[in-house]
N, C-alpha and C positions, 0 to 999 in steps of 0.2 A: 322401908330398906332404901338401903345406902344403894344405889346404883354407882359403878364404874361404866363408863359410856367411853366404848371405842368406835368411829366411825374411817370409812378406809373409803377413800373415791380414789386412791388410785395405789395400786396393792407392789407396795416394796416389802420380802420377807422384813420385820423389825424394825421398818420404818413406818409412822403415817405421816400419807401427805393431805395437803386441804384440797387440794386441788390439781389435777391433768397437767402436764406440762405440757404448753403449746408445739402441735405439727408443723411441721413445715409447707411451709408453701404451697398449694396443690395434691397434699399430702390427705391419705382418707383417718378422720380419729374414730377409731375404735371406740368407743365407753367399755369404761371401769366399771363391773355390775360393786353396788355400794354394799357393803355388810358392815353390820354394826351391831358388837358384842355387848350384851345387858349381864346383868348380875353382880357376883364379883367373885369373878375368874382371879388366879393365881396368876404370875407373873410365866409360870411355863404350860396352862389350858390358854391363856391369852394367844401364846406364840404355838401352841399347835392348833389352835383353830385356826392363826394365819397360815401357817403352811398347809391344811387341807385344805383351803380354800383357793390356794394359789395351785395347789395342783391339781383340785379340780380343773379351774379353770385352763391351764395348761395343757391337759389332754384334752379339754371339747372346745377349743379359739372357739369355732362358731357361734357360740353362746354365748357370748361375751353380750351380743345384740340383744337379745330376749331374755335374757336374765333380769328379773325384778328385784329392786333390792332388799336385803334380807334382815331378819335378825337374828342372832344367838344368844341364848338369853342360859348363862351356867346357875342351877341350880341342888341345893341342897338335898330333893330330893325328886326324881322324876315321875315316881308312882302319885305322888302330891301332886304335885306339878299338872297332872293329865287328869286328879281329881277321884283316885281310887280306883282299884277294881283287877287291876294287873299289876302284879308281884315280878318284883326282878328287871324294870323294865328303866334301861339307861337312858333314854333319849328319845323324843318323839319329835314331829312336823305339826304343826299346824297350819294347816291353808289357809284358812281364814284368814289369819294375823300376819303369815308370812315368817311365818319363828319359829327355828328349832328348840326347843324345852331340852339343854342336858343335864345331866348331873355331876356335881363335883365326885373327881376321882376318876370319871369315868369318861371323861373329854379322850377319848381314843381314833386313833386314822380310822379304824373299821365303825363306827359310831357315826361321826362326823359324814366319812363319804354315804352314806349311808343317808341318813337323814340329806346335802347338798341332793346329793338325787333328788330323792320324793321333788322338792323346789327347781333343781331340772327341768324335770320333768312336767311342772307342772305352771312354768313360767317360759317352756318354749314348746309346751305343746305335742310331746313323746307322743305319748299312749294317746291325743285324738289326731295323729297321723298316719301315713302311709307304710313309719316303722311299727307304729303304734300295733297293728292290724295283723304284720309280718309277725312281731313275736307273738303276740296269741297265740299263733297257730304254733310256730317251732318251740314254744312250752307248753303247749297240748291244751289250751285253754281254747272252751267253743268262738267262733267268731263273734256271739255274739255276747260275750260275757265283760260284763260292767269292768271298766277298767280300776278304779278304785272301794272295789269293795267284792266280799266275798266271805264262808261260813265261817273262817280264822284267817289270820293274819298268812298263812303259807298255799291260801288260796286265791288272796288278791294278788291280779298281775301287777300292781303298782309297786307293790312287794318283789316280787320278783324282780322288775327291775332295777328298785335297787338296790339289788344283791348282786347285779347283772355289773352295776356300775363300780360295785365292792371290786369285784372277781377282774374285771377291766383293768383298774388299775394298778394291777398283781398285790393285790393286797387278800392272805391268805386268811380268812375265814368268812366263809358264804355260805351258809345259813339253808341254802336254798337249789337244789338241782335244777340248776340254769345248761341250756343247750350251749352246744358250739356254737349254730345259728345265730342263738339268742345274744352271744359274745360279735358275732357275727353284723346283729344289726345294730348294736352301741358303737361298734366303729365304726358306721357308715351315720347315724348318730354325730358321731362324735368329727368326721369327717371334714362332711358334707352338711350335715344341719338334718331337720324333724322329716323337713318336705324332701330328703333325699330317695332313693329309687328301693325297692325293697328290693335285697338282698338275694339272691334262688338258692334253689339247693336246701329246702328247709326238712324235704324226708331224707329221712338215712340221717337226721344228726344224734350224734352222743352225748349219753346225760351226762354231766359233771358236779361232784361236789363238793369244789374247792376249786381255789385261784388257782390262776397258770404256776 
C-alpha cells in the first residue's frame, strides 16, 4: 500500500510546519502533540482531521503536555482493519499502537472527536485519576468498575467519557446518556487537567442524551 504521510509538529490549520517557532527568552514553551496522518486520505479528509485535532487541543489546552504522539490512518474498511465481527463500525482507537483507524467517507467530527478522546484519556490519565473516580459515580458505575472494559461498548466507562467529550465540544451526536455532572468532570479536566479536584454535587444529576 502507498501511504501519504503528513506529520504535524506545530499545528496551523492548512499549514504543515516542521518545527515549532522559538519562544521569547523566559517564556514557557508548550509542546504541540505530534499527529501523523497515514493511508490515502482525500484532501478534504486530511483537512477535517486537522480541523478536529485543533478543536480538541483548543478545548483541552492543559493536555498539550501529556498527549503522546498519535497516528490517524484512513482505511477502506474500518471493520476489516478491526479484523471483522463488528458491522457498521466507522472508526476505532487501538491503544497499543496509539492509532485511530477511520473509514473513508466517515471522516466526520463526531467520529474523530470520539476517538481523539480515547487517546486523550489514556495519554493523560483521566480514567485513572480523581476525575475518573467521580465520572464513574455520576454515570452510575460501581466504584470498582474497570475503566476500559464492559459487557458491551455501552457498559464501558471509557466509551461514556469519549461521548461526553463529543457533547462537551457541542457536537450534536451523543449516543449514550451523559449526566450533567459528567459533563462537569470533563469541563474540569479541560480547565485543570486530570489531577483536578473532583466536582461537587454528583447526586441529583440529570440525564441528557444529546449534546448542549
